[in-house]
N, C-alpha and C positions, 0 to 999 in steps of 0.2 A: 385380284391377280394383276400383277404388273405385266403389261404388254411391252415387248421390245421390238423396235422397228429399225430396219436399215434404210438409210436414205440413199438415193441414187445421185449421179453426177448432176442431173438437171436441177435438183433441189439444192444441192450443195453449192453449185455455182450461183444460184439466186441469192443464197444466204451470204456468200462471199462478196458479191458485187453490187447487189441491189439493182441489177440490170437484167432485162428491161424492167423498168419500174413497175409497170402493171403486173407483170408476172411475179415480181418480188413481193408486191403487196398481197396478191392472191396466195402465194406460198405462206407468207407470215400469217394471214388470216386462217388458212387451213391448219397450220400448226397450232394456233391459238384455239381453234375449234376442237381439234383432236385432244389438246390438253385439258380443255374444259370438260369434255366427255370422259377422258381418262387421265386424271391428274397425276397418276403414278407412271404414265408412259415414259419410256426411255427411247432415245433416238441415237443411232450409231452410224458411223461412217467407216467403210472398209478401206483397207490400204489401196485397193484398186481405184476406188472413187477419189481418194486423196491424190493419188498419182495422176489420174485423168484431169482433175481440177487444176493441179499444179501446172500441167502442160497447157491446158486451155487458157489459164490466166496469162501465161507468157505469150502464147500464140495469138489469141483473139483479143486480149485486153492490153497487150504490149507492155506488160510490167516485168520487172526484173525477177530473177529467181528469189532474191532476198525479200522483195515486196510480196511475192506469191506466198512464200513460206510464212511471212508475218501475218498475212490475211488469214491463212489457214489456221495458224496458231490462235489468232483472235477468235475465230468462230468456234474452234474446238475447246477454247477456254471459257466460252460464254455461258456454259451450263445448258445450252439448248441441245447440243449433240456431243457425242464423245467418240473417240476412235475405238473401233472394235478391239484392237490389240492393246489399248490402254497406254500406260506410261512410256512404253518402248517407242511408240509412234511420236510422242511429244519429244523424246530424246532425239529421234531422227530428224525432226523438224528443227531442232535447236542446233544440230551439228553444223559446223562451219568449216570442217577440214576433211580431207580424205575423199571418199566416194560421194556421189550425189544422192539426193533424196530418193529418187526412184530405185537406185541400187539398195539403199537402206531399207526401203519398204519391201522389196523383194526378199531380202535377207530376213527381215522381221517376220514375214509370213511363214517362211520355212522354219525359222527358229521356234515360232509359236507351237509348231507341230513336232518339234524335236528332230527336225531334218537338217543335216549339215548341208550347206551350200557349197557347190563346186563352181569355180570361176576361173577364167583366164585373165581377168582384170586384176592388175596389181593392187590398186587402191581398194577394190571390193574385197580382195583376199585378206586384207588386214582386219576386217570386221570379226568380232569374236566367234560368230557361228559359221564363218566362211573358211574355205581351204582353196589353195591354188591347185588346179588340176594338173 
């Protein structure tokens, strides 16, 4: 049986930054140990964790939005973990126009469940699953 695990922001930040180094090394060793015991295990990252990490990278690590998105894309493309919502999240990460990443992740979560998003934000209202209130 394949076990599926969702990782939290503390793990995702370690994978994104390698910082602090001792915590990063422990995290990687624990991942390796888990995969040794469960080679078919799958690891997922929620939109909320992606959003929190995106903000944390900018605030605590003083990197740009572009650099934060690039780091997230790199980890999510590594094969170690995947976004829960799949390709739509990768599309949101690659978008460079219109509304921002957090708005796109919010819209993506609603769309996944077939829920139309209502917004007062002009840029966000242009997303396919959004409507201006």
